[in-house]
Structure formats: structure tokens, C-alpha cells
N, C-alpha and C positions, 0 to 999 in steps of 0.2 A: 504494500500500500504506500503510494507516494504521499508527500506532505499535503498536497492539494486535496486529495481524496480523504485524508485523515481529518483535515479541518472541516470538510463538507459533512462528515459523519457526526460532528459534535452537535449537541442539542442547541436549539435557539435560546439565547439569553433573553428572556421575556422582560417586558418593560417594568412590571412591578418588582420582580426580583432584582433586576438591574438597578432600578431607582433606589431600592433599599440598600444594596451594596454600595452604590456610588455615594449616597448620603452619609453612610457610616464612614467610608474611606475618606471623604472630603473633610468631614468634621474632625475625624481623628488626626489626620495629617496636619490640619491647620491649627487645632486647638488643644491637642492632648498635652502639650508641654507648656500651655499658657495658664495664667492664673484663673481665667474664666472657667476652665475645666472643672474646678472645684465646685462651682455652682451648678454644673450640668450633670456631673456624676451623682449617683444615688448615695446619699449619706443619711441613713435612717434617723439619726438623731436630729438632723436639720428638719426632716419631714415631720417628726413628732412635735417639734417646737412650732410647727405651722409656718415656717419661714421659707420652705422650698417644696411646695406641693407639686411642682412641675417635674421634679426629679425622677419619679418612677417612669415617666415617658422619655425625657431627654437622655436619661442614662442608657437607653437602648441604642442611641445613635453615636456613641462616643466611647472608644476603648481608652482605658487609662494608659498613661505614657509608657509603662513597662509592658504593655500587652499589644503593642502596635503590630507585632507579627501575627496576631490572630486574624488580621484582615485577610490573609491568604486563605485561611479556612473558610471565612465567610464568603469569599469569592467563589470557591469551589462548591460549597453547599448551595448557595443561592443560584448558581448557574446550573448545576446538574440536578439537584433535587428540587429546589424552589421553582425553577422554570418548568419542570415537568408537572408539578402540582398546579402551578398557575395555568398551564395549558389545559389541565383536566378540569379545574374548578372555576377558573376565571380570576382576574386580578383582585377584585374586591374581596371575594371569599378567602383567597389565599392570604392576602395581607391582614385581613381581620383575624384569621387563625393565628398566624405567627406573632403579630404584634400584641394581640389580646392575651395570648398565653404568656408571653414574656412580661407584659405589664402586670399580670396577675402574680407572677413570681416575685416581682419587685414589691408589690403591695404586701405580700405575705412576709417578705423580709422586714418590712417596716413593722408589721404586727409582731414578728419574732423579737424585734428589738425591745419590746415592752418587758420581756421576761429574760432575755439573754443580752447582757450588757455588751458582749463582744460584737454581736450583730449590729449594734447601734453605731459603732465607730468604723466598721469596715466599709471602705468605698467600693461601690459596685458599679460596673459599667460594661458596655460592649454589646455586640449582637449575638453573643453565645446562646442566650435563651431563645431568640428567634431561630437561630440555626438548628438548635436541638429540636425545637418544635417542628421545623421543616423536615428534619431527618426522620423524626418519629412518624409524622403523617406520610412521608414518602415510603417508609417501610410497611405501613398498613395498606395504603392504596395500591402500591405496585409490588406487594410482597412476594408474589410468585414469579416475578420476572427475573430472568438470569442476567447477570452483569456480563458485559462483553470482554473486559480485560482480566477479570479474576473469576474463578469457578465458584461463585457464591450467588445466592439469590439476593434480591434487594432487601428483603426482610432481615436476613442474617447479617448482611453488611451494615444496615442501619442500626441494628441492635448492638453490634460490636462497637461501632463508632460512638454511639450514645453512652455506652458503659465506659469506654475508655475516656471520654471527655469528662464524665462525672467523677471517675476514680483517680485520674492522673493528678489533679491538684492536691488531693488528699495524700497521695503517695509522696508528693514533693513537700509536704509539711504545711499546706495551707489549712487554716482553721475550718472546721466543718460548716459553719454558716455560709461560707463562700459558695457552696454548691446548692444551697437551698433554693434560690430562685430558679436555677436550671432544672432541678428535680420537679418543681411545681410546673414549669413550662412543659416538660415532657409529659407529666401526668395529665394536664389539661388537653394537650394535643392528642394524647392517646384516647381519652374519653370522648372527645369530639369526633374523632375519625372512626372509632369502633362503635360508638353509641350503644353500649350494652343494654340500656333500658328498653330499646326498641325490640330486642329479641325476647324479652320477658313480658312485655305488655300485651294484653289481650284486647282486641278491638271489639267494641260494642256493636259496630256495624256488622261484623262477620257473624257474631252470635245472633243478632236480630235477623239476618238473612237466613240463617239455618232454621230459626223458629218459623219464619214465614214459609220456607220450603218444605217444612216437615208435614208429612201426610197424616191426617187424623182418621181413625176408624170410627164410624158412627153407626149405631144400630138403628135401623129403620123399621118401625112397626108397620106391618101390612094393613091396608084398609079392609075391614071385614066385608064391605060391600063388593070388593074385587074378588073375594074368595068364593062368593056364591055364584 
């Protein structure tokens, strides 16, 4: 396979996933080492004081200065996994899933800070929550598809990448509250894409239809005048 054919086989980088990556990359490269970054990253103590209510959202769009290298992972995930999901669901639904899951993780981090002082002072930022939500949904929606470059299904590959992302900071000595927002983002994405409540819920319409279609036996008494 020549280089031109290889590039032609790559998936299309769709506009929603590309805009998400481009926004994170631009803000990170321009602001990560600037004083304003402190007001944009999530610091639960500031949110609890009511001084920075925007941080659960803005923190998604900016990696801390020491995590700039994570942009490469965001590029690959949003291109190969996010673009596939966006093509399947549409831009609005895809962005709602990944952004909503990641924001929920940040909000839980703020609530955790009420009872865990360490969580209150840890700065949180970056697109990792959105990336993990995209990987989780990608593994559910396209789970049985086989990857071209490695002999794994999409579901297996996504599971391995999610677990490695969650475990590796802890193995490097990061405090456990660091991964809480990511775990929440994965859990919400998994619930939304699998929707387990739909498999157990019974529909009243189906039951009603069965009752309407049920045949009833009725005993009919003959007319005595017809017997004579």
C-alpha cells in the first residue's frame, strides 16, 4: 500500500470532533503556561466558594502545562473514535454525550471535595474525560468490528485503553481523586450507550395489544324456540 492509498483509507475527521480537538489544542498551547490558566482549570475549592462556577466546563478545554503531551491522545481518539461516533449519531448527539459526561465528572469532583480535602486542592483539566467517554461509546456501538492494524475487536481495544488510562496515573503515584472525574465520565457514557433500563422495562402498549388480541370463549345458550 502506497502512502496515497494509506491516507485515503483513514476515516474522515468530522467537524464536531475536529472542532473539539482544535479548541483544546489552541487553548492549551496558548494559555497552559499563562496565569489565566489558573482561573480556567477546575479547582474544586474555588467552585465551592462560589467564585469560579464556570470551571467545570472550561477545564475540559485546557490541559495543565505539565500535560500538554496529552493533546496527541486527544487527536487520535477524536479522529478515529469520535469521528466514527459523530458519523453514526450526528454532531449534536455526539458532542452532548462526551461533553455532558465529562462535565458530570467535574461536578462530582466538586461534591467529593466536601468530604475529601485532597480533592479540593487538586487542579483538574484537559479533554481526558471527553476522550474516555468517546472511547467507551465507541467500544459499545462498534464493539464487534475488527480493527485493521491489530487483531482485536473495537470493544476489546476500547476496554484496554480505558483501563490503562485510568490505572496509569495511579501507578505513577498520582492521588486517587485524580481519576474520579474520568471514572464518572466512563460510567455515564456506558449507561447512555447501553441503556440497560430499556431491556428490563415492560411496555404497557404491548400488554394492552395482547389483551385486545386475546380470544375469549363465550357460552351461548340456544333459543328454545329454535329447538322445536
